[in-house]
mmJSON file of the N, C-alpha and C atoms, coordinates in Angstrom:
{"data_MODEL":{"atom_site":{
"group_PDB":["ATOM","ATOM","ATOM","ATOM","ATOM","ATOM","ATOM","ATOM","ATOM","ATOM","ATOM","ATOM","ATOM","ATOM","ATOM","ATOM","ATOM","ATOM","ATOM","ATOM","ATOM","ATOM","ATOM","ATOM","ATOM","ATOM","ATOM","ATOM","ATOM","ATOM","ATOM","ATOM","ATOM","ATOM","ATOM","ATOM","ATOM","ATOM","ATOM","ATOM","ATOM","ATOM","ATOM","ATOM","ATOM","ATOM","ATOM","ATOM","ATOM","ATOM","ATOM","ATOM","ATOM","ATOM","ATOM","ATOM","ATOM","ATOM","ATOM","ATOM","ATOM","ATOM","ATOM","ATOM","ATOM","ATOM","ATOM","ATOM","ATOM","ATOM","ATOM","ATOM","ATOM","ATOM","ATOM","ATOM","ATOM","ATOM","ATOM","ATOM","ATOM","ATOM","ATOM","ATOM","ATOM","ATOM","ATOM","ATOM","ATOM","ATOM","ATOM","ATOM","ATOM","ATOM","ATOM","ATOM","ATOM","ATOM","ATOM","ATOM","ATOM","ATOM","ATOM","ATOM","ATOM","ATOM","ATOM","ATOM","ATOM","ATOM","ATOM","ATOM","ATOM","ATOM","ATOM","ATOM","ATOM","ATOM","ATOM","ATOM","ATOM","ATOM","ATOM","ATOM","ATOM","ATOM","ATOM","ATOM","ATOM","ATOM","ATOM","ATOM","ATOM","ATOM","ATOM","ATOM","ATOM","ATOM","ATOM","ATOM","ATOM","ATOM","ATOM","ATOM","ATOM","ATOM","ATOM","ATOM","ATOM","ATOM","ATOM","ATOM","ATOM","ATOM","ATOM","ATOM","ATOM","ATOM","ATOM","ATOM","ATOM","ATOM","ATOM","ATOM","ATOM","ATOM","ATOM","ATOM","ATOM","ATOM","ATOM","ATOM","ATOM","ATOM","ATOM","ATOM","ATOM","ATOM","ATOM","ATOM","ATOM","ATOM","ATOM","ATOM","ATOM","ATOM","ATOM","ATOM","ATOM","ATOM","ATOM","ATOM","ATOM","ATOM","ATOM","ATOM","ATOM","ATOM","ATOM","ATOM","ATOM","ATOM","ATOM","ATOM","ATOM","ATOM","ATOM","ATOM","ATOM","ATOM","ATOM","ATOM","ATOM","ATOM","ATOM","ATOM","ATOM","ATOM","ATOM","ATOM","ATOM","ATOM","ATOM","ATOM","ATOM","ATOM","ATOM","ATOM","ATOM","ATOM","ATOM","ATOM","ATOM","ATOM","ATOM","ATOM","ATOM","ATOM","ATOM","ATOM"],
"id":[1,2,3,4,5,6,7,8,9,10,11,12,13,14,15,16,17,18,19,20,21,22,23,24,25,26,27,28,29,30,31,32,33,34,35,36,37,38,39,40,41,42,43,44,45,46,47,48,49,50,51,52,53,54,55,56,57,58,59,60,61,62,63,64,65,66,67,68,69,70,71,72,73,74,75,76,77,78,79,80,81,82,83,84,85,86,87,88,89,90,91,92,93,94,95,96,97,98,99,100,101,102,103,104,105,106,107,108,109,110,111,112,113,114,115,116,117,118,119,120,121,122,123,124,125,126,127,128,129,130,131,132,133,134,135,136,137,138,139,140,141,142,143,144,145,146,147,148,149,150,151,152,153,154,155,156,157,158,159,160,161,162,163,164,165,166,167,168,169,170,171,172,173,174,175,176,177,178,179,180,181,182,183,184,185,186,187,188,189,190,191,192,193,194,195,196,197,198,199,200,201,202,203,204,205,206,207,208,209,210,211,212,213,214,215,216,217,218,219,220,221,222,223,224,225,226,227,228,229,230,231,232,233,234,235,236,237,238,239,240],
"type_symbol":["N","C","C","N","C","C","N","C","C","N","C","C","N","C","C","N","C","C","N","C","C","N","C","C","N","C","C","N","C","C","N","C","C","N","C","C","N","C","C","N","C","C","N","C","C","N","C","C","N","C","C","N","C","C","N","C","C","N","C","C","N","C","C","N","C","C","N","C","C","N","C","C","N","C","C","N","C","C","N","C","C","N","C","C","N","C","C","N","C","C","N","C","C","N","C","C","N","C","C","N","C","C","N","C","C","N","C","C","N","C","C","N","C","C","N","C","C","N","C","C","N","C","C","N","C","C","N","C","C","N","C","C","N","C","C","N","C","C","N","C","C","N","C","C","N","C","C","N","C","C","N","C","C","N","C","C","N","C","C","N","C","C","N","C","C","N","C","C","N","C","C","N","C","C","N","C","C","N","C","C","N","C","C","N","C","C","N","C","C","N","C","C","N","C","C","N","C","C","N","C","C","N","C","C","N","C","C","N","C","C","N","C","C","N","C","C","N","C","C","N","C","C","N","C","C","N","C","C","N","C","C","N","C","C","N","C","C","N","C","C"],
"label_atom_id":["N","CA","C","N","CA","C","N","CA","C","N","CA","C","N","CA","C","N","CA","C","N","CA","C","N","CA","C","N","CA","C","N","CA","C","N","CA","C","N","CA","C","N","CA","C","N","CA","C","N","CA","C","N","CA","C","N","CA","C","N","CA","C","N","CA","C","N","CA","C","N","CA","C","N","CA","C","N","CA","C","N","CA","C","N","CA","C","N","CA","C","N","CA","C","N","CA","C","N","CA","C","N","CA","C","N","CA","C","N","CA","C","N","CA","C","N","CA","C","N","CA","C","N","CA","C","N","CA","C","N","CA","C","N","CA","C","N","CA","C","N","CA","C","N","CA","C","N","CA","C","N","CA","C","N","CA","C","N","CA","C","N","CA","C","N","CA","C","N","CA","C","N","CA","C","N","CA","C","N","CA","C","N","CA","C","N","CA","C","N","CA","C","N","CA","C","N","CA","C","N","CA","C","N","CA","C","N","CA","C","N","CA","C","N","CA","C","N","CA","C","N","CA","C","N","CA","C","N","CA","C","N","CA","C","N","CA","C","N","CA","C","N","CA","C","N","CA","C","N","CA","C","N","CA","C","N","CA","C","N","CA","C","N","CA","C","N","CA","C","N","CA","C","N","CA","C","N","CA","C"],
"label_alt_id":[null,null,null,null,null,null,null,null,null,null,null,null,null,null,null,null,null,null,null,null,null,null,null,null,null,null,null,null,null,null,null,null,null,null,null,null,null,null,null,null,null,null,null,null,null,null,null,null,null,null,null,null,null,null,null,null,null,null,null,null,null,null,null,null,null,null,null,null,null,null,null,null,null,null,null,null,null,null,null,null,null,null,null,null,null,null,null,null,null,null,null,null,null,null,null,null,null,null,null,null,null,null,null,null,null,null,null,null,null,null,null,null,null,null,null,null,null,null,null,null,null,null,null,null,null,null,null,null,null,null,null,null,null,null,null,null,null,null,null,null,null,null,null,null,null,null,null,null,null,null,null,null,null,null,null,null,null,null,null,null,null,null,null,null,null,null,null,null,null,null,null,null,null,null,null,null,null,null,null,null,null,null,null,null,null,null,null,null,null,null,null,null,null,null,null,null,null,null,null,null,null,null,null,null,null,null,null,null,null,null,null,null,null,null,null,null,null,null,null,null,null,null,null,null,null,null,null,null,null,null,null,null,null,null,null,null,null,null,null,null],
"label_comp_id":["MET","MET","MET","ASP","ASP","ASP","HIS","HIS","HIS","GLY","GLY","GLY","GLU","GLU","GLU","PRO","PRO","PRO","VAL","VAL","VAL","LYS","LYS","LYS","CYS","CYS","CYS","ILE","ILE","ILE","GLY","GLY","GLY","ILE","ILE","ILE","LYS","LYS","LYS","VAL","VAL","VAL","ARG","ARG","ARG","PRO","PRO","PRO","ARG","ARG","ARG","LEU","LEU","LEU","LEU","LEU","LEU","ALA","ALA","ALA","SER","SER","SER","CYS","CYS","CYS","GLY","GLY","GLY","MET","MET","MET","LYS","LYS","LYS","THR","THR","THR","VAL","VAL","VAL","LYS","LYS","LYS","VAL","VAL","VAL","TRP","TRP","TRP","ASP","ASP","ASP","ILE","ILE","ILE","GLU","GLU","GLU","THR","THR","THR","GLY","GLY","GLY","VAL","VAL","VAL","PRO","PRO","PRO","LEU","LEU","LEU","HIS","HIS","HIS","VAL","VAL","VAL","LEU","LEU","LEU","ALA","ALA","ALA","ALA","ALA","ALA","PRO","PRO","PRO","GLN","GLN","GLN","LYS","LYS","LYS","PRO","PRO","PRO","ILE","ILE","ILE","PRO","PRO","PRO","LEU","LEU","LEU","GLU","GLU","GLU","PHE","PHE","PHE","ASP","ASP","ASP","GLU","GLU","GLU","ASP","ASP","ASP","VAL","VAL","VAL","LEU","LEU","LEU","MET","MET","MET","VAL","VAL","VAL","ALA","ALA","ALA","THR","THR","THR","SER","SER","SER","LYS","LYS","LYS","GLY","GLY","GLY","HIS","HIS","HIS","LEU","LEU","LEU","ARG","ARG","ARG","ALA","ALA","ALA","TRP","TRP","TRP","ASP","ASP","ASP","LEU","LEU","LEU","GLY","GLY","GLY","ASN","ASN","ASN","LYS","LYS","LYS","ALA","ALA","ALA","LEU","LEU","LEU","ASP","ASP","ASP","PHE","PHE","PHE","ASN","ASN","ASN","ASP","ASP","ASP"],
"label_asym_id":["A","A","A","A","A","A","A","A","A","A","A","A","A","A","A","A","A","A","A","A","A","A","A","A","A","A","A","A","A","A","A","A","A","A","A","A","A","A","A","A","A","A","A","A","A","A","A","A","A","A","A","A","A","A","A","A","A","A","A","A","A","A","A","A","A","A","A","A","A","A","A","A","A","A","A","A","A","A","A","A","A","A","A","A","A","A","A","A","A","A","A","A","A","A","A","A","A","A","A","A","A","A","A","A","A","A","A","A","A","A","A","A","A","A","A","A","A","A","A","A","A","A","A","A","A","A","A","A","A","A","A","A","A","A","A","A","A","A","A","A","A","A","A","A","A","A","A","A","A","A","A","A","A","A","A","A","A","A","A","A","A","A","A","A","A","A","A","A","A","A","A","A","A","A","A","A","A","A","A","A","A","A","A","A","A","A","A","A","A","A","A","A","A","A","A","A","A","A","A","A","A","A","A","A","A","A","A","A","A","A","A","A","A","A","A","A","A","A","A","A","A","A","A","A","A","A","A","A","A","A","A","A","A","A","A","A","A","A","A","A"],
"label_entity_id":["1","1","1","1","1","1","1","1","1","1","1","1","1","1","1","1","1","1","1","1","1","1","1","1","1","1","1","1","1","1","1","1","1","1","1","1","1","1","1","1","1","1","1","1","1","1","1","1","1","1","1","1","1","1","1","1","1","1","1","1","1","1","1","1","1","1","1","1","1","1","1","1","1","1","1","1","1","1","1","1","1","1","1","1","1","1","1","1","1","1","1","1","1","1","1","1","1","1","1","1","1","1","1","1","1","1","1","1","1","1","1","1","1","1","1","1","1","1","1","1","1","1","1","1","1","1","1","1","1","1","1","1","1","1","1","1","1","1","1","1","1","1","1","1","1","1","1","1","1","1","1","1","1","1","1","1","1","1","1","1","1","1","1","1","1","1","1","1","1","1","1","1","1","1","1","1","1","1","1","1","1","1","1","1","1","1","1","1","1","1","1","1","1","1","1","1","1","1","1","1","1","1","1","1","1","1","1","1","1","1","1","1","1","1","1","1","1","1","1","1","1","1","1","1","1","1","1","1","1","1","1","1","1","1","1","1","1","1","1","1"],
"label_seq_id":[1,1,1,2,2,2,3,3,3,4,4,4,5,5,5,6,6,6,7,7,7,8,8,8,9,9,9,10,10,10,11,11,11,12,12,12,13,13,13,14,14,14,15,15,15,16,16,16,17,17,17,18,18,18,19,19,19,20,20,20,21,21,21,22,22,22,23,23,23,24,24,24,25,25,25,26,26,26,27,27,27,28,28,28,29,29,29,30,30,30,31,31,31,32,32,32,33,33,33,34,34,34,35,35,35,36,36,36,37,37,37,38,38,38,39,39,39,40,40,40,41,41,41,42,42,42,43,43,43,44,44,44,45,45,45,46,46,46,47,47,47,48,48,48,49,49,49,50,50,50,51,51,51,52,52,52,53,53,53,54,54,54,55,55,55,56,56,56,57,57,57,58,58,58,59,59,59,60,60,60,61,61,61,62,62,62,63,63,63,64,64,64,65,65,65,66,66,66,67,67,67,68,68,68,69,69,69,70,70,70,71,71,71,72,72,72,73,73,73,74,74,74,75,75,75,76,76,76,77,77,77,78,78,78,79,79,79,80,80,80],
"pdbx_PDB_ins_code":[null,null,null,null,null,null,null,null,null,null,null,null,null,null,null,null,null,null,null,null,null,null,null,null,null,null,null,null,null,null,null,null,null,null,null,null,null,null,null,null,null,null,null,null,null,null,null,null,null,null,null,null,null,null,null,null,null,null,null,null,null,null,null,null,null,null,null,null,null,null,null,null,null,null,null,null,null,null,null,null,null,null,null,null,null,null,null,null,null,null,null,null,null,null,null,null,null,null,null,null,null,null,null,null,null,null,null,null,null,null,null,null,null,null,null,null,null,null,null,null,null,null,null,null,null,null,null,null,null,null,null,null,null,null,null,null,null,null,null,null,null,null,null,null,null,null,null,null,null,null,null,null,null,null,null,null,null,null,null,null,null,null,null,null,null,null,null,null,null,null,null,null,null,null,null,null,null,null,null,null,null,null,null,null,null,null,null,null,null,null,null,null,null,null,null,null,null,null,null,null,null,null,null,null,null,null,null,null,null,null,null,null,null,null,null,null,null,null,null,null,null,null,null,null,null,null,null,null,null,null,null,null,null,null,null,null,null,null,null,null],
"Cartn_x":[75.852,77.131,77.535,77.963,78.674,80.153,80.178,81.813,82.655,81.446,82.135,82.863,82.769,82.556,82.767,81.864,81.828,82.793,81.919,82.452,82.612,83.51,83.72,83.844,84.449,84.114,83.695,83.229,82.527,83.511,83.753,83.767,83.646,83.073,81.988,82.95,83.202,83.865,82.808,83.024,81.82,82.097,83.517,83.648,85.194,85.327,83.929,82.59,82.209,81.521,81.738,82.367,83.435,82.658,82.479,82.543,83.955,84.356,85.212,84.307,84.545,84.624,85.497,85.819,86.589,86.44,87.001,86.613,87.48,88.215,89.192,90.042,89.825,90.796,91.225,89.906,90.152,89.29,89.95,89.304,89.147,87.153,86.931,86.583,86.72,86.611,85.683,84.269,83.602,82.816,81.808,81.487,80.278,80.027,78.535,77.134,77.345,76.3,76.497,77.693,77.077,77.459,78.161,78.074,78.913,79.738,80.792,82.255,82.938,84.065,85.51,85.995,87.225,88.546,88.578,90.206,89.478,89.937,90.127,91.875,91.604,92.326,93.139,94.544,94.257,94.291,93.08,93.289,94.311,94.584,96.003,95.091,96.127,95.973,95.485,94.183,92.908,92.74,91.954,91.599,90.656,91.09,89.599,89.471,88.316,88.081,88.644,88.185,89.026,88.698,89.492,89.291,89.556,89.014,89.66,90.365,91.277,91.919,92.38,91.752,91.397,91.548,92.746,92.299,93.376,93.5,94.505,93.403,93.565,92.579,93.135,93.383,93.859,92.971,93.347,92.952,94.08,93.715,93.98,94.141,95.12,95.013,94.56,94.222,94.278,95.873,96.896,98.307,98.665,98.295,98.828,99.608,99.262,99.661,98.977,99.027,98.643,99.232,97.962,97.956,96.995,98.111,97.434,97.558,96.816,96.751,96.445,97.133,96.693,96.274,94.464,93.353,93.544,94.563,94.306,95.895,96.284,97.027,97.284,96.57,96.246,96.322,95.733,96.341,97.181,98.392,99.312,99.587,100.666,100.351,101.771,101.158,102.542,103.146,102.777,103.372,104.344,104.274,105.545,106.58],
"Cartn_y":[98.289,98.595,98.946,99.001,99.559,99.754,101.334,101.547,101.536,101.834,101.888,102.813,103.817,105.228,106.481,107.869,108.089,108.362,108.717,108.508,109.976,110.401,111.725,111.803,110.807,110.674,108.897,109.11,107.972,108.261,106.572,106.907,105.605,105.603,104.285,103.658,102.743,102.403,101.447,101.675,101.11,99.49,98.93,97.417,97.492,96.387,95.679,96.772,95.687,97.404,97.546,98.484,98.095,100.153,100.138,101.427,101.064,102.632,103.061,104.444,103.787,104.694,105.478,106.604,106.727,107.54,107.073,107.841,108.811,109.45,109.249,108.104,106.885,105.534,105.038,104.419,103.53,104.056,103.034,103.067,101.93,101.548,100.582,100.389,99.272,99.489,98.082,98.369,97.074,96.614,95.046,94.83,95.357,95.867,97.075,95.758,94.938,93.771,92.949,92.589,91.479,92.412,93.364,94.476,93.663,93.554,92.577,93.246,94.116,94.59,94.076,94.501,93.191,93.833,94.663,95.743,96.074,96.702,97.674,98.065,99.472,100.28,100.888,101.492,102.932,103.644,104.942,105.798,106.905,107.653,108.869,109.607,110.577,111.683,112.839,113.02,114.293,114.067,112.474,112.26,113.193,113.366,115.219,113.628,114.218,112.999,112.298,111.187,110.261,109.723,108.348,108.589,106.881,105.951,104.746,105.557,105.08,104.852,103.432,102.595,101.424,100.994,99.829,98.659,99.947,100.905,102.035,103.018,102.78,104.121,104.399,105.856,107.065,108.14,108.353,109.115,110.375,111.68,113.416,113.319,113.954,114.77,116.156,116.644,118.343,118.846,117.931,118.379,118.589,117.801,118.003,116.667,115.95,113.783,113.522,112.379,111.778,109.936,109.121,107.967,106.914,105.535,104.772,103.637,102.66,101.382,100.636,99.266,98.662,97.639,97.317,96.899,95.439,95.663,94.325,93.745,94.07,93.245,93.281,92.754,92.515,93.27,94.87,96.273,97.062,96.08,96.985,98.478,98.857,100.339,100.7,102.019,102.31,102.979,103.38,104.252,103.79,102.305,101.891,101.348],
"Cartn_z":[-41.433,-40.951,-39.983,-39.27,-38.121,-37.946,-38.129,-38.288,-37.238,-35.837,-34.211,-33.869,-34.602,-34.188,-35.083,-35.18,-35.978,-36.964,-38.474,-39.546,-40.053,-40.444,-40.889,-42.605,-43.543,-44.791,-45.505,-46.251,-46.929,-48.912,-49.544,-50.514,-51.464,-52.067,-52.73,-54.833,-54.355,-55.664,-56.654,-57.565,-57.744,-58.878,-58.817,-59.478,-58.829,-58.273,-57.312,-56.271,-56.206,-55.157,-53.81,-53.366,-51.706,-51.582,-50.523,-49.93,-48.692,-48.459,-47.092,-46.802,-45.435,-44.041,-43.342,-43.275,-42.502,-41.329,-39.456,-38.514,-38.371,-36.87,-36.609,-36.246,-35.971,-35.994,-36.834,-37.524,-38.587,-39.412,-40.638,-42.15,-42.053,-42.542,-43.127,-44.431,-45.184,-46.626,-46.278,-46.875,-46.924,-48.301,-48.415,-49.636,-49.575,-50.128,-50.083,-50.576,-51.082,-51.441,-50.033,-49.622,-48.265,-46.855,-46.379,-45.488,-44.823,-45.172,-44.361,-44.44,-43.308,-43.581,-44.39,-44.936,-45.855,-45.187,-44.832,-44.082,-43.009,-42.289,-41.277,-40.812,-41.302,-41.461,-40.096,-39.854,-38.877,-40.002,-39.296,-39.634,-39.806,-40.814,-40.596,-39.659,-38.468,-38.431,-39.058,-38.326,-39.065,-40.493,-40.899,-42.487,-42.707,-43.53,-44.795,-46.255,-46.92,-47.704,-48.665,-48.845,-49.27,-50.792,-51.557,-52.678,-53.315,-53.783,-54.895,-56.052,-55.832,-57.665,-58.056,-59.502,-59.247,-58.307,-57.736,-56.11,-55.249,-55.376,-54.582,-53.267,-52.427,-51.631,-51.099,-50.767,-50.795,-50.003,-48.405,-47.802,-47.232,-47.976,-47.78,-45.798,-45.441,-43.808,-43.941,-43.443,-43.16,-43.191,-42.896,-42.839,-43.657,-45.083,-46.161,-46.767,-45.68,-45.721,-47.432,-47.423,-48.126,-48.172,-47.614,-46.615,-47.733,-48.61,-49.411,-49.279,-49.448,-49.467,-50.949,-50.927,-51.664,-51.724,-52.113,-51.794,-52.396,-53.294,-54.447,-54.169,-53.079,-52.584,-50.783,-50.416,-49.039,-47.817,-48.994,-48.359,-47.845,-48.337,-48.328,-48.292,-47.117,-47.241,-47.763,-48.615,-49.306,-48.356,-47.042,-46.445,-45.94,-45.433,-44.461,-45.054],
"occupancy":[1.0,1.0,1.0,1.0,1.0,1.0,1.0,1.0,1.0,1.0,1.0,1.0,1.0,1.0,1.0,1.0,1.0,1.0,1.0,1.0,1.0,1.0,1.0,1.0,1.0,1.0,1.0,1.0,1.0,1.0,1.0,1.0,1.0,1.0,1.0,1.0,1.0,1.0,1.0,1.0,1.0,1.0,1.0,1.0,1.0,1.0,1.0,1.0,1.0,1.0,1.0,1.0,1.0,1.0,1.0,1.0,1.0,1.0,1.0,1.0,1.0,1.0,1.0,1.0,1.0,1.0,1.0,1.0,1.0,1.0,1.0,1.0,1.0,1.0,1.0,1.0,1.0,1.0,1.0,1.0,1.0,1.0,1.0,1.0,1.0,1.0,1.0,1.0,1.0,1.0,1.0,1.0,1.0,1.0,1.0,1.0,1.0,1.0,1.0,1.0,1.0,1.0,1.0,1.0,1.0,1.0,1.0,1.0,1.0,1.0,1.0,1.0,1.0,1.0,1.0,1.0,1.0,1.0,1.0,1.0,1.0,1.0,1.0,1.0,1.0,1.0,1.0,1.0,1.0,1.0,1.0,1.0,1.0,1.0,1.0,1.0,1.0,1.0,1.0,1.0,1.0,1.0,1.0,1.0,1.0,1.0,1.0,1.0,1.0,1.0,1.0,1.0,1.0,1.0,1.0,1.0,1.0,1.0,1.0,1.0,1.0,1.0,1.0,1.0,1.0,1.0,1.0,1.0,1.0,1.0,1.0,1.0,1.0,1.0,1.0,1.0,1.0,1.0,1.0,1.0,1.0,1.0,1.0,1.0,1.0,1.0,1.0,1.0,1.0,1.0,1.0,1.0,1.0,1.0,1.0,1.0,1.0,1.0,1.0,1.0,1.0,1.0,1.0,1.0,1.0,1.0,1.0,1.0,1.0,1.0,1.0,1.0,1.0,1.0,1.0,1.0,1.0,1.0,1.0,1.0,1.0,1.0,1.0,1.0,1.0,1.0,1.0,1.0,1.0,1.0,1.0,1.0,1.0,1.0,1.0,1.0,1.0,1.0,1.0,1.0],
"B_iso_or_equiv":[0.0,0.0,0.0,0.0,0.0,0.0,0.0,0.0,0.0,0.0,0.0,0.0,0.0,0.0,0.0,0.0,0.0,0.0,0.0,0.0,0.0,0.0,0.0,0.0,0.0,0.0,0.0,0.0,0.0,0.0,0.0,0.0,0.0,0.0,0.0,0.0,0.0,0.0,0.0,0.0,0.0,0.0,0.0,0.0,0.0,0.0,0.0,0.0,0.0,0.0,0.0,0.0,0.0,0.0,0.0,0.0,0.0,0.0,0.0,0.0,0.0,0.0,0.0,0.0,0.0,0.0,0.0,0.0,0.0,0.0,0.0,0.0,0.0,0.0,0.0,0.0,0.0,0.0,0.0,0.0,0.0,0.0,0.0,0.0,0.0,0.0,0.0,0.0,0.0,0.0,0.0,0.0,0.0,0.0,0.0,0.0,0.0,0.0,0.0,0.0,0.0,0.0,0.0,0.0,0.0,0.0,0.0,0.0,0.0,0.0,0.0,0.0,0.0,0.0,0.0,0.0,0.0,0.0,0.0,0.0,0.0,0.0,0.0,0.0,0.0,0.0,0.0,0.0,0.0,0.0,0.0,0.0,0.0,0.0,0.0,0.0,0.0,0.0,0.0,0.0,0.0,0.0,0.0,0.0,0.0,0.0,0.0,0.0,0.0,0.0,0.0,0.0,0.0,0.0,0.0,0.0,0.0,0.0,0.0,0.0,0.0,0.0,0.0,0.0,0.0,0.0,0.0,0.0,0.0,0.0,0.0,0.0,0.0,0.0,0.0,0.0,0.0,0.0,0.0,0.0,0.0,0.0,0.0,0.0,0.0,0.0,0.0,0.0,0.0,0.0,0.0,0.0,0.0,0.0,0.0,0.0,0.0,0.0,0.0,0.0,0.0,0.0,0.0,0.0,0.0,0.0,0.0,0.0,0.0,0.0,0.0,0.0,0.0,0.0,0.0,0.0,0.0,0.0,0.0,0.0,0.0,0.0,0.0,0.0,0.0,0.0,0.0,0.0,0.0,0.0,0.0,0.0,0.0,0.0,0.0,0.0,0.0,0.0,0.0,0.0],
"pdbx_formal_charge":[null,null,null,null,null,null,null,null,null,null,null,null,null,null,null,null,null,null,null,null,null,null,null,null,null,null,null,null,null,null,null,null,null,null,null,null,null,null,null,null,null,null,null,null,null,null,null,null,null,null,null,null,null,null,null,null,null,null,null,null,null,null,null,null,null,null,null,null,null,null,null,null,null,null,null,null,null,null,null,null,null,null,null,null,null,null,null,null,null,null,null,null,null,null,null,null,null,null,null,null,null,null,null,null,null,null,null,null,null,null,null,null,null,null,null,null,null,null,null,null,null,null,null,null,null,null,null,null,null,null,null,null,null,null,null,null,null,null,null,null,null,null,null,null,null,null,null,null,null,null,null,null,null,null,null,null,null,null,null,null,null,null,null,null,null,null,null,null,null,null,null,null,null,null,null,null,null,null,null,null,null,null,null,null,null,null,null,null,null,null,null,null,null,null,null,null,null,null,null,null,null,null,null,null,null,null,null,null,null,null,null,null,null,null,null,null,null,null,null,null,null,null,null,null,null,null,null,null,null,null,null,null,null,null,null,null,null,null,null,null],
"auth_seq_id":[1,1,1,2,2,2,3,3,3,4,4,4,5,5,5,6,6,6,7,7,7,8,8,8,9,9,9,10,10,10,11,11,11,12,12,12,13,13,13,14,14,14,15,15,15,16,16,16,17,17,17,18,18,18,19,19,19,20,20,20,21,21,21,22,22,22,23,23,23,24,24,24,25,25,25,26,26,26,27,27,27,28,28,28,29,29,29,30,30,30,31,31,31,32,32,32,33,33,33,34,34,34,35,35,35,36,36,36,37,37,37,38,38,38,39,39,39,40,40,40,41,41,41,42,42,42,43,43,43,44,44,44,45,45,45,46,46,46,47,47,47,48,48,48,49,49,49,50,50,50,51,51,51,52,52,52,53,53,53,54,54,54,55,55,55,56,56,56,57,57,57,58,58,58,59,59,59,60,60,60,61,61,61,62,62,62,63,63,63,64,64,64,65,65,65,66,66,66,67,67,67,68,68,68,69,69,69,70,70,70,71,71,71,72,72,72,73,73,73,74,74,74,75,75,75,76,76,76,77,77,77,78,78,78,79,79,79,80,80,80],
"auth_comp_id":["MET","MET","MET","ASP","ASP","ASP","HIS","HIS","HIS","GLY","GLY","GLY","GLU","GLU","GLU","PRO","PRO","PRO","VAL","VAL","VAL","LYS","LYS","LYS","CYS","CYS","CYS","ILE","ILE","ILE","GLY","GLY","GLY","ILE","ILE","ILE","LYS","LYS","LYS","VAL","VAL","VAL","ARG","ARG","ARG","PRO","PRO","PRO","ARG","ARG","ARG","LEU","LEU","LEU","LEU","LEU","LEU","ALA","ALA","ALA","SER","SER","SER","CYS","CYS","CYS","GLY","GLY","GLY","MET","MET","MET","LYS","LYS","LYS","THR","THR","THR","VAL","VAL","VAL","LYS","LYS","LYS","VAL","VAL","VAL","TRP","TRP","TRP","ASP","ASP","ASP","ILE","ILE","ILE","GLU","GLU","GLU","THR","THR","THR","GLY","GLY","GLY","VAL","VAL","VAL","PRO","PRO","PRO","LEU","LEU","LEU","HIS","HIS","HIS","VAL","VAL","VAL","LEU","LEU","LEU","ALA","ALA","ALA","ALA","ALA","ALA","PRO","PRO","PRO","GLN","GLN","GLN","LYS","LYS","LYS","PRO","PRO","PRO","ILE","ILE","ILE","PRO","PRO","PRO","LEU","LEU","LEU","GLU","GLU","GLU","PHE","PHE","PHE","ASP","ASP","ASP","GLU","GLU","GLU","ASP","ASP","ASP","VAL","VAL","VAL","LEU","LEU","LEU","MET","MET","MET","VAL","VAL","VAL","ALA","ALA","ALA","THR","THR","THR","SER","SER","SER","LYS","LYS","LYS","GLY","GLY","GLY","HIS","HIS","HIS","LEU","LEU","LEU","ARG","ARG","ARG","ALA","ALA","ALA","TRP","TRP","TRP","ASP","ASP","ASP","LEU","LEU","LEU","GLY","GLY","GLY","ASN","ASN","ASN","LYS","LYS","LYS","ALA","ALA","ALA","LEU","LEU","LEU","ASP","ASP","ASP","PHE","PHE","PHE","ASN","ASN","ASN","ASP","ASP","ASP"],
"auth_asym_id":["A","A","A","A","A","A","A","A","A","A","A","A","A","A","A","A","A","A","A","A","A","A","A","A","A","A","A","A","A","A","A","A","A","A","A","A","A","A","A","A","A","A","A","A","A","A","A","A","A","A","A","A","A","A","A","A","A","A","A","A","A","A","A","A","A","A","A","A","A","A","A","A","A","A","A","A","A","A","A","A","A","A","A","A","A","A","A","A","A","A","A","A","A","A","A","A","A","A","A","A","A","A","A","A","A","A","A","A","A","A","A","A","A","A","A","A","A","A","A","A","A","A","A","A","A","A","A","A","A","A","A","A","A","A","A","A","A","A","A","A","A","A","A","A","A","A","A","A","A","A","A","A","A","A","A","A","A","A","A","A","A","A","A","A","A","A","A","A","A","A","A","A","A","A","A","A","A","A","A","A","A","A","A","A","A","A","A","A","A","A","A","A","A","A","A","A","A","A","A","A","A","A","A","A","A","A","A","A","A","A","A","A","A","A","A","A","A","A","A","A","A","A","A","A","A","A","A","A","A","A","A","A","A","A","A","A","A","A","A","A"],
"auth_atom_id":["N","CA","C","N","CA","C","N","CA","C","N","CA","C","N","CA","C","N","CA","C","N","CA","C","N","CA","C","N","CA","C","N","CA","C","N","CA","C","N","CA","C","N","CA","C","N","CA","C","N","CA","C","N","CA","C","N","CA","C","N","CA","C","N","CA","C","N","CA","C","N","CA","C","N","CA","C","N","CA","C","N","CA","C","N","CA","C","N","CA","C","N","CA","C","N","CA","C","N","CA","C","N","CA","C","N","CA","C","N","CA","C","N","CA","C","N","CA","C","N","CA","C","N","CA","C","N","CA","C","N","CA","C","N","CA","C","N","CA","C","N","CA","C","N","CA","C","N","CA","C","N","CA","C","N","CA","C","N","CA","C","N","CA","C","N","CA","C","N","CA","C","N","CA","C","N","CA","C","N","CA","C","N","CA","C","N","CA","C","N","CA","C","N","CA","C","N","CA","C","N","CA","C","N","CA","C","N","CA","C","N","CA","C","N","CA","C","N","CA","C","N","CA","C","N","CA","C","N","CA","C","N","CA","C","N","CA","C","N","CA","C","N","CA","C","N","CA","C","N","CA","C","N","CA","C","N","CA","C","N","CA","C","N","CA","C","N","CA","C","N","CA","C","N","CA","C","N","CA","C"],
"pdbx_PDB_model_num":[1,1,1,1,1,1,1,1,1,1,1,1,1,1,1,1,1,1,1,1,1,1,1,1,1,1,1,1,1,1,1,1,1,1,1,1,1,1,1,1,1,1,1,1,1,1,1,1,1,1,1,1,1,1,1,1,1,1,1,1,1,1,1,1,1,1,1,1,1,1,1,1,1,1,1,1,1,1,1,1,1,1,1,1,1,1,1,1,1,1,1,1,1,1,1,1,1,1,1,1,1,1,1,1,1,1,1,1,1,1,1,1,1,1,1,1,1,1,1,1,1,1,1,1,1,1,1,1,1,1,1,1,1,1,1,1,1,1,1,1,1,1,1,1,1,1,1,1,1,1,1,1,1,1,1,1,1,1,1,1,1,1,1,1,1,1,1,1,1,1,1,1,1,1,1,1,1,1,1,1,1,1,1,1,1,1,1,1,1,1,1,1,1,1,1,1,1,1,1,1,1,1,1,1,1,1,1,1,1,1,1,1,1,1,1,1,1,1,1,1,1,1,1,1,1,1,1,1,1,1,1,1,1,1,1,1,1,1,1,1]
}}}
């Protein structure tokens, strides 16, 4: 898996088996079994650790904001 930039944080989801990697520009959600990126998303400014909650991927920022995407719904951005 090549994120394409330095990775600042990662998160793992057991079912389905996903890995999320977050750099300063992008968040990528990978299928762990195939190594294929399922989603490439714009990272929030100054991201810190990320977390999965069911089908939602959340990334917090150092400024106290939260960015969230519904991965079960074509990575719909809750912030739009």
